[in-house]
mmCIF file of the N, C-alpha and C atoms, coordinates in Angstrom:
data_MODEL
# 
_entry.id   MODEL 
# 
loop_
_atom_site.group_PDB 
_atom_site.id 
_atom_site.type_symbol 
_atom_site.label_atom_id 
_atom_site.label_alt_id 
_atom_site.label_comp_id 
_atom_site.label_asym_id 
_atom_site.label_entity_id 
_atom_site.label_seq_id 
_atom_site.pdbx_PDB_ins_code 
_atom_site.Cartn_x 
_atom_site.Cartn_y 
_atom_site.Cartn_z 
_atom_site.occupancy 
_atom_site.B_iso_or_equiv 
_atom_site.pdbx_formal_charge 
_atom_site.auth_seq_id 
_atom_site.auth_comp_id 
_atom_site.auth_asym_id 
_atom_site.auth_atom_id 
_atom_site.pdbx_PDB_model_num 
ATOM 1   N N  . MET A 1 1  ? -12.439 7.924   11.299  1.00 0.00 ? 1  MET A N  1 
ATOM 2   C CA . MET A 1 1  ? -11.510 7.170   10.477  1.00 0.00 ? 1  MET A CA 1 
ATOM 3   C C  . MET A 1 1  ? -10.314 8.065   10.154  1.00 0.00 ? 1  MET A C  1 
ATOM 4   N N  . SER A 1 2  ? -9.149  7.488   10.183  1.00 0.00 ? 2  SER A N  1 
ATOM 5   C CA . SER A 1 2  ? -7.915  8.207   9.867   1.00 0.00 ? 2  SER A CA 1 
ATOM 6   C C  . SER A 1 2  ? -7.713  8.286   8.363   1.00 0.00 ? 2  SER A C  1 
ATOM 7   N N  . THR A 1 3  ? -6.797  9.147   7.956   1.00 0.00 ? 3  THR A N  1 
ATOM 8   C CA . THR A 1 3  ? -6.439  9.250   6.544   1.00 0.00 ? 3  THR A CA 1 
ATOM 9   C C  . THR A 1 3  ? -4.923  9.257   6.399   1.00 0.00 ? 3  THR A C  1 
ATOM 10  N N  . LEU A 1 4  ? -4.489  8.946   5.199   1.00 0.00 ? 4  LEU A N  1 
ATOM 11  C CA . LEU A 1 4  ? -3.077  8.987   4.841   1.00 0.00 ? 4  LEU A CA 1 
ATOM 12  C C  . LEU A 1 4  ? -2.957  9.918   3.648   1.00 0.00 ? 4  LEU A C  1 
ATOM 13  N N  . GLN A 1 5  ? -2.042  10.866  3.710   1.00 0.00 ? 5  GLN A N  1 
ATOM 14  C CA . GLN A 1 5  ? -1.829  11.802  2.608   1.00 0.00 ? 5  GLN A CA 1 
ATOM 15  C C  . GLN A 1 5  ? -0.481  11.503  1.981   1.00 0.00 ? 5  GLN A C  1 
ATOM 16  N N  . PHE A 1 6  ? -0.452  11.412  0.653   1.00 0.00 ? 6  PHE A N  1 
ATOM 17  C CA . PHE A 1 6  ? 0.812   11.162  -0.030  1.00 0.00 ? 6  PHE A CA 1 
ATOM 18  C C  . PHE A 1 6  ? 0.841   11.857  -1.376  1.00 0.00 ? 6  PHE A C  1 
ATOM 19  N N  . ALA A 1 7  ? 2.063   12.096  -1.844  1.00 0.00 ? 7  ALA A N  1 
ATOM 20  C CA . ALA A 1 7  ? 2.256   12.702  -3.160  1.00 0.00 ? 7  ALA A CA 1 
ATOM 21  C C  . ALA A 1 7  ? 2.108   11.612  -4.205  1.00 0.00 ? 7  ALA A C  1 
ATOM 22  N N  . LYS A 1 8  ? 1.421   11.934  -5.278  1.00 0.00 ? 8  LYS A N  1 
ATOM 23  C CA . LYS A 1 8  ? 1.189   10.951  -6.327  1.00 0.00 ? 8  LYS A CA 1 
ATOM 24  C C  . LYS A 1 8  ? 1.864   11.402  -7.609  1.00 0.00 ? 8  LYS A C  1 
ATOM 25  N N  . GLY A 1 9  ? 2.751   10.574  -8.128  1.00 0.00 ? 9  GLY A N  1 
ATOM 26  C CA . GLY A 1 9  ? 3.369   10.846  -9.412  1.00 0.00 ? 9  GLY A CA 1 
ATOM 27  C C  . GLY A 1 9  ? 4.420   11.933  -9.367  1.00 0.00 ? 9  GLY A C  1 
ATOM 28  N N  . ASN A 1 10 ? 4.919   12.255  -10.542 1.00 0.00 ? 10 ASN A N  1 
ATOM 29  C CA . ASN A 1 10 ? 5.990   13.243  -10.658 1.00 0.00 ? 10 ASN A CA 1 
ATOM 30  C C  . ASN A 1 10 ? 5.522   14.672  -10.415 1.00 0.00 ? 10 ASN A C  1 
ATOM 31  N N  . ASP A 1 11 ? 4.226   14.913  -10.569 1.00 0.00 ? 11 ASP A N  1 
ATOM 32  C CA . ASP A 1 11 ? 3.740   16.281  -10.393 1.00 0.00 ? 11 ASP A CA 1 
ATOM 33  C C  . ASP A 1 11 ? 3.484   16.614  -8.922  1.00 0.00 ? 11 ASP A C  1 
ATOM 34  N N  . GLU A 1 12 ? 3.707   15.645  -8.030  1.00 0.00 ? 12 GLU A N  1 
ATOM 35  C CA . GLU A 1 12 ? 3.606   15.863  -6.582  1.00 0.00 ? 12 GLU A CA 1 
ATOM 36  C C  . GLU A 1 12 ? 2.222   16.305  -6.119  1.00 0.00 ? 12 GLU A C  1 
ATOM 37  N N  . ARG A 1 13 ? 1.183   15.968  -6.884  1.00 0.00 ? 13 ARG A N  1 
ATOM 38  C CA . ARG A 1 13 ? -0.169  16.233  -6.389  1.00 0.00 ? 13 ARG A CA 1 
ATOM 39  C C  . ARG A 1 13 ? -0.421  15.319  -5.198  1.00 0.00 ? 13 ARG A C  1 
ATOM 40  N N  . PHE A 1 14 ? -1.147  15.805  -4.222  1.00 0.00 ? 14 PHE A N  1 
ATOM 41  C CA . PHE A 1 14 ? -1.405  15.005  -3.041  1.00 0.00 ? 14 PHE A CA 1 
ATOM 42  C C  . PHE A 1 14 ? -2.719  14.256  -3.163  1.00 0.00 ? 14 PHE A C  1 
ATOM 43  N N  . ARG A 1 15 ? -2.722  13.077  -2.590  1.00 0.00 ? 15 ARG A N  1 
ATOM 44  C CA . ARG A 1 15 ? -3.912  12.246  -2.571  1.00 0.00 ? 15 ARG A CA 1 
ATOM 45  C C  . ARG A 1 15 ? -4.155  11.847  -1.125  1.00 0.00 ? 15 ARG A C  1 
ATOM 46  N N  . ILE A 1 16 ? -5.405  11.815  -0.725  1.00 0.00 ? 16 ILE A N  1 
ATOM 47  C CA . ILE A 1 16 ? -5.764  11.415  0.629   1.00 0.00 ? 16 ILE A CA 1 
ATOM 48  C C  . ILE A 1 16 ? -6.588  10.139  0.539   1.00 0.00 ? 16 ILE A C  1 
ATOM 49  N N  . VAL A 1 17 ? -6.180  9.124   1.302   1.00 0.00 ? 17 VAL A N  1 
ATOM 50  C CA . VAL A 1 17 ? -6.905  7.855   1.316   1.00 0.00 ? 17 VAL A CA 1 
ATOM 51  C C  . VAL A 1 17 ? -7.340  7.546   2.749   1.00 0.00 ? 17 VAL A C  1 
ATOM 52  N N  . PRO A 1 18 ? -8.524  6.950   2.906   1.00 0.00 ? 18 PRO A N  1 
ATOM 53  C CA . PRO A 1 18 ? -8.991  6.596   4.246   1.00 0.00 ? 18 PRO A CA 1 
ATOM 54  C C  . PRO A 1 18 ? -8.253  5.372   4.783   1.00 0.00 ? 18 PRO A C  1 
ATOM 55  N N  . LEU A 1 19 ? -8.085  5.333   6.093   1.00 0.00 ? 19 LEU A N  1 
ATOM 56  C CA . LEU A 1 19 ? -7.470  4.186   6.766   1.00 0.00 ? 19 LEU A CA 1 
ATOM 57  C C  . LEU A 1 19 ? -8.394  3.727   7.883   1.00 0.00 ? 19 LEU A C  1 
ATOM 58  N N  . ASN A 1 20 ? -8.735  2.445   7.874   1.00 0.00 ? 20 ASN A N  1 
ATOM 59  C CA . ASN A 1 20 ? -9.500  1.920   8.996   1.00 0.00 ? 20 ASN A CA 1 
ATOM 60  C C  . ASN A 1 20 ? -8.546  1.707   10.172  1.00 0.00 ? 20 ASN A C  1 
ATOM 61  N N  . PRO A 1 21 ? -9.046  1.437   11.374  1.00 0.00 ? 21 PRO A N  1 
ATOM 62  C CA . PRO A 1 21 ? -8.167  1.292   12.538  1.00 0.00 ? 21 PRO A CA 1 
ATOM 63  C C  . PRO A 1 21 ? -7.090  0.217   12.374  1.00 0.00 ? 21 PRO A C  1 
ATOM 64  N N  . THR A 1 22 ? -7.413  -0.895  11.727  1.00 0.00 ? 22 THR A N  1 
ATOM 65  C CA . THR A 1 22 ? -6.432  -1.965  11.533  1.00 0.00 ? 22 THR A CA 1 
ATOM 66  C C  . THR A 1 22 ? -5.293  -1.499  10.641  1.00 0.00 ? 22 THR A C  1 
ATOM 67  N N  . ALA A 1 23 ? -5.635  -0.824  9.538   1.00 0.00 ? 23 ALA A N  1 
ATOM 68  C CA . ALA A 1 23 ? -4.603  -0.316  8.626   1.00 0.00 ? 23 ALA A CA 1 
ATOM 69  C C  . ALA A 1 23 ? -3.758  0.749   9.314   1.00 0.00 ? 23 ALA A C  1 
ATOM 70  N N  . ARG A 1 24 ? -4.404  1.599   10.090  1.00 0.00 ? 24 ARG A N  1 
ATOM 71  C CA . ARG A 1 24 ? -3.660  2.651   10.801  1.00 0.00 ? 24 ARG A CA 1 
ATOM 72  C C  . ARG A 1 24 ? -2.652  2.040   11.769  1.00 0.00 ? 24 ARG A C  1 
ATOM 73  N N  . THR A 1 25 ? -3.069  1.035   12.517  1.00 0.00 ? 25 THR A N  1 
ATOM 74  C CA . THR A 1 25 ? -2.168  0.367   13.458  1.00 0.00 ? 25 THR A CA 1 
ATOM 75  C C  . THR A 1 25 ? -1.000  -0.269  12.728  1.00 0.00 ? 25 THR A C  1 
ATOM 76  N N  . ALA A 1 26 ? -1.287  -0.968  11.625  1.00 0.00 ? 26 ALA A N  1 
ATOM 77  C CA . ALA A 1 26 ? -0.226  -1.635  10.860  1.00 0.00 ? 26 ALA A CA 1 
ATOM 78  C C  . ALA A 1 26 ? 0.782   -0.622  10.315  1.00 0.00 ? 26 ALA A C  1 
ATOM 79  N N  . ILE A 1 27 ? 0.305   0.483   9.782   1.00 0.00 ? 27 ILE A N  1 
ATOM 80  C CA . ILE A 1 27 ? 1.214   1.495   9.234   1.00 0.00 ? 27 ILE A CA 1 
ATOM 81  C C  . ILE A 1 27 ? 2.017   2.156   10.349  1.00 0.00 ? 27 ILE A C  1 
ATOM 82  N N  . ASN A 1 28 ? 1.385   2.444   11.470  1.00 0.00 ? 28 ASN A N  1 
ATOM 83  C CA . ASN A 1 28 ? 2.129   3.027   12.595  1.00 0.00 ? 28 ASN A CA 1 
ATOM 84  C C  . ASN A 1 28 ? 3.226   2.089   13.082  1.00 0.00 ? 28 ASN A C  1 
ATOM 85  N N  . GLU A 1 29 ? 2.932   0.786   13.155  1.00 0.00 ? 29 GLU A N  1 
ATOM 86  C CA . GLU A 1 29 ? 3.950   -0.188  13.567  1.00 0.00 ? 29 GLU A CA 1 
ATOM 87  C C  . GLU A 1 29 ? 5.091   -0.235  12.552  1.00 0.00 ? 29 GLU A C  1 
ATOM 88  N N  . TRP A 1 30 ? 4.753   -0.167  11.262  1.00 0.00 ? 30 TRP A N  1 
ATOM 89  C CA . TRP A 1 30 ? 5.778   -0.168  10.218  1.00 0.00 ? 30 TRP A CA 1 
ATOM 90  C C  . TRP A 1 30 ? 6.651   1.081   10.323  1.00 0.00 ? 30 TRP A C  1 
ATOM 91  N N  . LEU A 1 31 ? 6.024   2.223   10.564  1.00 0.00 ? 31 LEU A N  1 
ATOM 92  C CA . LEU A 1 31 ? 6.779   3.474   10.663  1.00 0.00 ? 31 LEU A CA 1 
ATOM 93  C C  . LEU A 1 31 ? 7.746   3.464   11.843  1.00 0.00 ? 31 LEU A C  1 
ATOM 94  N N  . GLU A 1 32 ? 7.420   2.727   12.901  1.00 0.00 ? 32 GLU A N  1 
ATOM 95  C CA . GLU A 1 32 ? 8.329   2.611   14.043  1.00 0.00 ? 32 GLU A CA 1 
ATOM 96  C C  . GLU A 1 32 ? 9.569   1.800   13.680  1.00 0.00 ? 32 GLU A C  1 
ATOM 97  N N  . LYS A 1 33 ? 9.448   0.887   12.709  1.00 0.00 ? 33 LYS A N  1 
ATOM 98  C CA . LYS A 1 33 ? 10.550  -0.003  12.333  1.00 0.00 ? 33 LYS A CA 1 
ATOM 99  C C  . LYS A 1 33 ? 11.429  0.567   11.227  1.00 0.00 ? 33 LYS A C  1 
ATOM 100 N N  . ARG A 1 34 ? 10.841  1.313   10.319  1.00 0.00 ? 34 ARG A N  1 
ATOM 101 C CA . ARG A 1 34 ? 11.606  1.797   9.167   1.00 0.00 ? 34 ARG A CA 1 
ATOM 102 C C  . ARG A 1 34 ? 12.278  3.121   9.489   1.00 0.00 ? 34 ARG A C  1 
ATOM 103 N N  . SER A 1 35 ? 13.117  3.535   8.595   1.00 0.00 ? 35 SER A N  1 
ATOM 104 C CA . SER A 1 35 ? 13.806  4.821   8.738   1.00 0.00 ? 35 SER A CA 1 
ATOM 105 C C  . SER A 1 35 ? 12.796  5.965   8.791   1.00 0.00 ? 35 SER A C  1 
ATOM 106 N N  . GLN A 1 36 ? 13.112  6.985   9.530   1.00 0.00 ? 36 GLN A N  1 
ATOM 107 C CA . GLN A 1 36 ? 12.236  8.151   9.625   1.00 0.00 ? 36 GLN A CA 1 
ATOM 108 C C  . GLN A 1 36 ? 12.514  9.169   8.519   1.00 0.00 ? 36 GLN A C  1 
ATOM 109 N N  . GLU A 1 37 ? 13.443  8.841   7.625   1.00 0.00 ? 37 GLU A N  1 
ATOM 110 C CA . GLU A 1 37 ? 13.750  9.733   6.509   1.00 0.00 ? 37 GLU A CA 1 
ATOM 111 C C  . GLU A 1 37 ? 12.540  9.839   5.585   1.00 0.00 ? 37 GLU A C  1 
ATOM 112 N N  . PRO A 1 38 ? 12.327  11.015  4.999   1.00 0.00 ? 38 PRO A N  1 
ATOM 113 C CA . PRO A 1 38 ? 11.240  11.143  4.026   1.00 0.00 ? 38 PRO A CA 1 
ATOM 114 C C  . PRO A 1 38 ? 11.497  10.222  2.838   1.00 0.00 ? 38 PRO A C  1 
ATOM 115 N N  . GLY A 1 39 ? 10.448  9.735   2.254   1.00 0.00 ? 39 GLY A N  1 
ATOM 116 C CA . GLY A 1 39 ? 10.578  8.867   1.091   1.00 0.00 ? 39 GLY A CA 1 
ATOM 117 C C  . GLY A 1 39 ? 9.403   7.918   1.009   1.00 0.00 ? 39 GLY A C  1 
ATOM 118 N N  . PRO A 1 40 ? 9.530   6.911   0.158   1.00 0.00 ? 40 PRO A N  1 
ATOM 119 C CA . PRO A 1 40 ? 8.435   5.959   -0.025  1.00 0.00 ? 40 PRO A CA 1 
ATOM 120 C C  . PRO A 1 40 ? 8.082   5.250   1.283   1.00 0.00 ? 40 PRO A C  1 
ATOM 121 N N  . LEU A 1 41 ? 6.794   4.986   1.465   1.00 0.00 ? 41 LEU A N  1 
ATOM 122 C CA . LEU A 1 41 ? 6.344   4.265   2.658   1.00 0.00 ? 41 LEU A CA 1 
ATOM 123 C C  . LEU A 1 41 ? 6.836   2.824   2.609   1.00 0.00 ? 41 LEU A C  1 
ATOM 124 N N  . PHE A 1 42 ? 6.724   2.205   1.453   1.00 0.00 ? 42 PHE A N  1 
ATOM 125 C CA . PHE A 1 42 ? 7.190   0.830   1.265   1.00 0.00 ? 42 PHE A CA 1 
ATOM 126 C C  . PHE A 1 42 ? 8.272   0.842   0.198   1.00 0.00 ? 42 PHE A C  1 
ATOM 127 N N  . ILE A 1 43 ? 9.354   0.134   0.452   1.00 0.00 ? 43 ILE A N  1 
ATOM 128 C CA . ILE A 1 43 ? 10.478  0.151   -0.478  1.00 0.00 ? 43 ILE A CA 1 
ATOM 129 C C  . ILE A 1 43 ? 10.755  -1.235  -1.034  1.00 0.00 ? 43 ILE A C  1 
ATOM 130 N N  . SER A 1 44 ? 11.400  -1.252  -2.183  1.00 0.00 ? 44 SER A N  1 
ATOM 131 C CA . SER A 1 44 ? 11.805  -2.500  -2.818  1.00 0.00 ? 44 SER A CA 1 
ATOM 132 C C  . SER A 1 44 ? 13.096  -2.997  -2.179  1.00 0.00 ? 44 SER A C  1 
ATOM 133 N N  . GLN A 1 45 ? 13.518  -4.174  -2.586  1.00 0.00 ? 45 GLN A N  1 
ATOM 134 C CA . GLN A 1 45 ? 14.775  -4.724  -2.074  1.00 0.00 ? 45 GLN A CA 1 
ATOM 135 C C  . GLN A 1 45 ? 15.961  -3.857  -2.485  1.00 0.00 ? 45 GLN A C  1 
ATOM 136 N N  . LYS A 1 46 ? 15.797  -3.101  -3.564  1.00 0.00 ? 46 LYS A N  1 
ATOM 137 C CA . LYS A 1 46 ? 16.874  -2.224  -4.036  1.00 0.00 ? 46 LYS A CA 1 
ATOM 138 C C  . LYS A 1 46 ? 16.836  -0.852  -3.371  1.00 0.00 ? 46 LYS A C  1 
ATOM 139 N N  . GLY A 1 47 ? 15.835  -0.609  -2.536  1.00 0.00 ? 47 GLY A N  1 
ATOM 140 C CA . GLY A 1 47 ? 15.771  0.638   -1.794  1.00 0.00 ? 47 GLY A CA 1 
ATOM 141 C C  . GLY A 1 47 ? 14.894  1.719   -2.390  1.00 0.00 ? 47 GLY A C  1 
ATOM 142 N N  . GLY A 1 48 ? 14.348  1.492   -3.566  1.00 0.00 ? 48 GLY A N  1 
ATOM 143 C CA . GLY A 1 48 ? 13.460  2.480   -4.177  1.00 0.00 ? 48 GLY A CA 1 
ATOM 144 C C  . GLY A 1 48 ? 12.013  2.190   -3.817  1.00 0.00 ? 48 GLY A C  1 
ATOM 145 N N  . GLY A 1 49 ? 11.131  3.059   -4.255  1.00 0.00 ? 49 GLY A N  1 
ATOM 146 C CA . GLY A 1 49 ? 9.709   2.839   -4.023  1.00 0.00 ? 49 GLY A CA 1 
ATOM 147 C C  . GLY A 1 49 ? 9.196   1.655   -4.828  1.00 0.00 ? 49 GLY A C  1 
ATOM 148 N N  . LEU A 1 50 ? 8.164   1.000   -4.320  1.00 0.00 ? 50 LEU A N  1 
ATOM 149 C CA . LEU A 1 50 ? 7.561   -0.111  -5.050  1.00 0.00 ? 50 LEU A CA 1 
ATOM 150 C C  . LEU A 1 50 ? 6.839   0.420   -6.285  1.00 0.00 ? 50 LEU A C  1 
ATOM 151 N N  . THR A 1 51 ? 7.031   -0.251  -7.389  1.00 0.00 ? 51 THR A N  1 
ATOM 152 C CA . THR A 1 51 ? 6.328   0.119   -8.612  1.00 0.00 ? 51 THR A CA 1 
ATOM 153 C C  . THR A 1 51 ? 4.944   -0.526  -8.607  1.00 0.00 ? 51 THR A C  1 
ATOM 154 N N  . THR A 1 52 ? 4.082   -0.040  -9.468  1.00 0.00 ? 52 THR A N  1 
ATOM 155 C CA . THR A 1 52 ? 2.757   -0.640  -9.616  1.00 0.00 ? 52 THR A CA 1 
ATOM 156 C C  . THR A 1 52 ? 2.893   -2.112  -9.963  1.00 0.00 ? 52 THR A C  1 
ATOM 157 N N  . ARG A 1 53 ? 3.800   -2.416  -10.865 1.00 0.00 ? 53 ARG A N  1 
ATOM 158 C CA . ARG A 1 53 ? 3.999   -3.807  -11.284 1.00 0.00 ? 53 ARG A CA 1 
ATOM 159 C C  . ARG A 1 53 ? 4.481   -4.671  -10.121 1.00 0.00 ? 53 ARG A C  1 
ATOM 160 N N  . ALA A 1 54 ? 5.340   -4.154  -9.272  1.00 0.00 ? 54 ALA A N  1 
ATOM 161 C CA . ALA A 1 54 ? 5.831   -4.918  -8.124  1.00 0.00 ? 54 ALA A CA 1 
ATOM 162 C C  . ALA A 1 54 ? 4.690   -5.248  -7.164  1.00 0.00 ? 54 ALA A C  1 
ATOM 163 N N  . VAL A 1 55 ? 3.809   -4.286  -6.928  1.00 0.00 ? 55 VAL A N  1 
ATOM 164 C CA . VAL A 1 55 ? 2.659   -4.531  -6.048  1.00 0.00 ? 55 VAL A CA 1 
ATOM 165 C C  . VAL A 1 55 ? 1.749   -5.585  -6.669  1.00 0.00 ? 55 VAL A C  1 
ATOM 166 N N  . GLU A 1 56 ? 1.505   -5.484  -7.971  1.00 0.00 ? 56 GLU A N  1 
ATOM 167 C CA . GLU A 1 56 ? 0.681   -6.482  -8.657  1.00 0.00 ? 56 GLU A CA 1 
ATOM 168 C C  . GLU A 1 56 ? 1.295   -7.867  -8.534  1.00 0.00 ? 56 GLU A C  1 
ATOM 169 N N  . HIS A 1 57 ? 2.604   -7.960  -8.688  1.00 0.00 ? 57 HIS A N  1 
ATOM 170 C CA . HIS A 1 57 ? 3.308   -9.237  -8.602  1.00 0.00 ? 57 HIS A CA 1 
ATOM 171 C C  . HIS A 1 57 ? 3.218   -9.820  -7.187  1.00 0.00 ? 57 HIS A C  1 
ATOM 172 N N  . LEU A 1 58 ? 3.457   -8.999  -6.180  1.00 0.00 ? 58 LEU A N  1 
ATOM 173 C CA . LEU A 1 58 ? 3.354   -9.460  -4.791  1.00 0.00 ? 58 LEU A CA 1 
ATOM 174 C C  . LEU A 1 58 ? 1.947   -9.964  -4.486  1.00 0.00 ? 58 LEU A C  1 
ATOM 175 N N  . LEU A 1 59 ? 0.946   -9.200  -4.892  1.00 0.00 ? 59 LEU A N  1 
ATOM 176 C CA . LEU A 1 59 ? -0.432  -9.595  -4.637  1.00 0.00 ? 59 LEU A CA 1 
ATOM 177 C C  . LEU A 1 59 ? -0.783  -10.885 -5.372  1.00 0.00 ? 59 LEU A C  1 
ATOM 178 N N  . ALA A 1 60 ? -0.313  -11.032 -6.605  1.00 0.00 ? 60 ALA A N  1 
ATOM 179 C CA . ALA A 1 60 ? -0.569  -12.257 -7.365  1.00 0.00 ? 60 ALA A CA 1 
ATOM 180 C C  . ALA A 1 60 ? 0.030   -13.467 -6.659  1.00 0.00 ? 60 ALA A C  1 
ATOM 181 N N  . ASN A 1 61 ? 1.218   -13.319 -6.107  1.00 0.00 ? 61 ASN A N  1 
ATOM 182 C CA . ASN A 1 61 ? 1.837   -14.429 -5.374  1.00 0.00 ? 61 ASN A CA 1 
ATOM 183 C C  . ASN A 1 61 ? 1.036   -14.798 -4.134  1.00 0.00 ? 61 ASN A C  1 
ATOM 184 N N  . TYR A 1 62 ? 0.608   -13.803 -3.374  1.00 0.00 ? 62 TYR A N  1 
ATOM 185 C CA . TYR A 1 62 ? -0.198  -14.080 -2.177  1.00 0.00 ? 62 TYR A CA 1 
ATOM 186 C C  . TYR A 1 62 ? -1.538  -14.701 -2.551  1.00 0.00 ? 62 TYR A C  1 
ATOM 187 N N  . ALA A 1 63 ? -2.169  -14.216 -3.605  1.00 0.00 ? 63 ALA A N  1 
ATOM 188 C CA . ALA A 1 63 ? -3.443  -14.772 -4.052  1.00 0.00 ? 63 ALA A CA 1 
ATOM 189 C C  . ALA A 1 63 ? -3.268  -16.221 -4.494  1.00 0.00 ? 63 ALA A C  1 
ATOM 190 N N  . TYR A 1 64 ? -2.190  -16.500 -5.206  1.00 0.00 ? 64 TYR A N  1 
ATOM 191 C CA . TYR A 1 64 ? -1.912  -17.869 -5.641  1.00 0.00 ? 64 TYR A CA 1 
ATOM 192 C C  . TYR A 1 64 ? -1.745  -18.791 -4.431  1.00 0.00 ? 64 TYR A C  1 
ATOM 193 N N  . ASP A 1 65 ? -0.958  -18.355 -3.454  1.00 0.00 ? 65 ASP A N  1 
ATOM 194 C CA . ASP A 1 65 ? -0.744  -19.158 -2.245  1.00 0.00 ? 65 ASP A CA 1 
ATOM 195 C C  . ASP A 1 65 ? -2.048  -19.416 -1.497  1.00 0.00 ? 65 ASP A C  1 
ATOM 196 N N  . ALA A 1 66 ? -2.960  -18.444 -1.537  1.00 0.00 ? 66 ALA A N  1 
ATOM 197 C CA . ALA A 1 66 ? -4.244  -18.572 -0.845  1.00 0.00 ? 66 ALA A CA 1 
ATOM 198 C C  . ALA A 1 66 ? -5.306  -19.235 -1.727  1.00 0.00 ? 66 ALA A C  1 
ATOM 199 N N  . ARG A 1 67 ? -4.915  -19.619 -2.940  1.00 0.00 ? 67 ARG A N  1 
ATOM 200 C CA . ARG A 1 67 ? -5.819  -20.241 -3.910  1.00 0.00 ? 67 ARG A CA 1 
ATOM 201 C C  . ARG A 1 67 ? -7.014  -19.344 -4.245  1.00 0.00 ? 67 ARG A C  1 
ATOM 202 N N  . LEU A 1 68 ? -6.717  -18.067 -4.423  1.00 0.00 ? 68 LEU A N  1 
ATOM 203 C CA . LEU A 1 68 ? -7.734  -17.098 -4.818  1.00 0.00 ? 68 LEU A CA 1 
ATOM 204 C C  . LEU A 1 68 ? -7.504  -16.711 -6.272  1.00 0.00 ? 68 LEU A C  1 
ATOM 205 N N  . GLU A 1 69 ? -8.586  -16.505 -7.000  1.00 0.00 ? 69 GLU A N  1 
ATOM 206 C CA . GLU A 1 69 ? -8.476  -16.123 -8.405  1.00 0.00 ? 69 GLU A CA 1 
ATOM 207 C C  . GLU A 1 69 ? -8.971  -14.692 -8.612  1.00 0.00 ? 69 GLU A C  1 
ATOM 208 N N  . ASN A 1 70 ? -8.450  -14.066 -9.638  1.00 0.00 ? 70 ASN A N  1 
ATOM 209 C CA . ASN A 1 70 ? -8.887  -12.732 -10.057 1.00 0.00 ? 70 ASN A CA 1 
ATOM 210 C C  . ASN A 1 70 ? -8.784  -11.689 -8.944  1.00 0.00 ? 70 ASN A C  1 
ATOM 211 N N  . VAL A 1 71 ? -7.675  -11.698 -8.221  1.00 0.00 ? 71 VAL A N  1 
ATOM 212 C CA . VAL A 1 71 ? -7.440  -10.701 -7.179  1.00 0.00 ? 71 VAL A CA 1 
ATOM 213 C C  . VAL A 1 71 ? -6.421  -9.697  -7.708  1.00 0.00 ? 71 VAL A C  1 
ATOM 214 N N  . THR A 1 72 ? -6.801  -8.443  -7.715  1.00 0.00 ? 72 THR A N  1 
ATOM 215 C CA . THR A 1 72 ? -5.923  -7.368  -8.180  1.00 0.00 ? 72 THR A CA 1 
ATOM 216 C C  . THR A 1 72 ? -5.936  -6.244  -7.140  1.00 0.00 ? 72 THR A C  1 
ATOM 217 N N  . PRO A 1 73 ? -4.989  -5.318  -7.217  1.00 0.00 ? 73 PRO A N  1 
ATOM 218 C CA . PRO A 1 73 ? -5.056  -4.167  -6.315  1.00 0.00 ? 73 PRO A CA 1 
ATOM 219 C C  . PRO A 1 73 ? -6.392  -3.427  -6.436  1.00 0.00 ? 73 PRO A C  1 
ATOM 220 N N  . HIS A 1 74 ? -6.918  -3.363  -7.648  1.00 0.00 ? 74 HIS A N  1 
ATOM 221 C CA . HIS A 1 74 ? -8.204  -2.689  -7.854  1.00 0.00 ? 74 HIS A CA 1 
ATOM 222 C C  . HIS A 1 74 ? -9.329  -3.438  -7.133  1.00 0.00 ? 74 HIS A C  1 
ATOM 223 N N  . THR A 1 75 ? -9.278  -4.775  -7.146  1.00 0.00 ? 75 THR A N  1 
ATOM 224 C CA . THR A 1 75 ? -10.261 -5.587  -6.424  1.00 0.00 ? 75 THR A CA 1 
ATOM 225 C C  . THR A 1 75 ? -10.242 -5.239  -4.942  1.00 0.00 ? 75 THR A C  1 
ATOM 226 N N  . LEU A 1 76 ? -9.046  -5.141  -4.380  1.00 0.00 ? 76 LEU A N  1 
ATOM 227 C CA . LEU A 1 76 ? -8.931  -4.824  -2.957  1.00 0.00 ? 76 LEU A CA 1 
ATOM 228 C C  . LEU A 1 76 ? -9.475  -3.434  -2.658  1.00 0.00 ? 76 LEU A C  1 
ATOM 229 N N  . ARG A 1 77 ? -9.261  -2.525  -3.563  1.00 0.00 ? 77 ARG A N  1 
ATOM 230 C CA . ARG A 1 77 ? -9.767  -1.159  -3.375  1.00 0.00 ? 77 ARG A CA 1 
ATOM 231 C C  . ARG A 1 77 ? -11.290 -1.162  -3.290  1.00 0.00 ? 77 ARG A C  1 
ATOM 232 N N  . HIS A 1 78 ? -11.939 -1.929  -4.170  1.00 0.00 ? 78 HIS A N  1 
ATOM 233 C CA . HIS A 1 78 ? -13.397 -2.020  -4.142  1.00 0.00 ? 78 HIS A CA 1 
ATOM 234 C C  . HIS A 1 78 ? -13.882 -2.747  -2.900  1.00 0.00 ? 78 HIS A C  1 
ATOM 235 N N  . THR A 1 79 ? -13.168 -3.771  -2.488  1.00 0.00 ? 79 THR A N  1 
ATOM 236 C CA . THR A 1 79 ? -13.541 -4.518  -1.287  1.00 0.00 ? 79 THR A CA 1 
ATOM 237 C C  . THR A 1 79 ? -13.468 -3.615  -0.067  1.00 0.00 ? 79 THR A C  1 
ATOM 238 N N  . PHE A 1 80 ? -12.426 -2.802  0.028   1.00 0.00 ? 80 PHE A N  1 
ATOM 239 C CA . PHE A 1 80 ? -12.276 -1.888  1.160   1.00 0.00 ? 80 PHE A CA 1 
ATOM 240 C C  . PHE A 1 80 ? -13.424 -0.890  1.200   1.00 0.00 ? 80 PHE A C  1 
ATOM 241 N N  . SER A 1 81 ? -13.811 -0.374  0.053   1.00 0.00 ? 81 SER A N  1 
ATOM 242 C CA . SER A 1 81 ? -14.849 0.659   0.026   1.00 0.00 ? 81 SER A CA 1 
ATOM 243 C C  . SER A 1 81 ? -16.205 0.114   0.459   1.00 0.00 ? 81 SER A C  1 
ATOM 244 N N  . ARG A 1 82 ? -16.394 -1.196  0.357   1.00 0.00 ? 82 ARG A N  1 
ATOM 245 C CA . ARG A 1 82 ? -17.646 -1.807  0.794   1.00 0.00 ? 82 ARG A CA 1 
ATOM 246 C C  . ARG A 1 82 ? -17.611 -2.180  2.269   1.00 0.00 ? 82 ARG A C  1 
ATOM 247 N N  . GLY A 1 83 ? -16.386 -2.200  2.854   1.00 0.00 ? 83 GLY A N  1 
ATOM 248 C CA . GLY A 1 83 ? -16.172 -2.723  4.189   1.00 0.00 ? 83 GLY A CA 1 
ATOM 249 C C  . GLY A 1 83 ? -16.819 -1.972  5.268   1.00 0.00 ? 83 GLY A C  1 
# 
């Protein structure tokens, strides 16, 4: 299994997260399309990094469209760990 390493927060501590093959492929495809400049992996419409609240909002919209209840980023994290 692949991993992704990123700096977390203002103190620049690094965090390593596992990536399954599907996630690795999706991120590699995204990296081919976006700028190769260092910075956030995913950006907002204004060009900055996505905030926690923005991710929660995006996920809530997708969950609503899919008629799913009680879906949060934390829920997805637990679902992935069981996968």
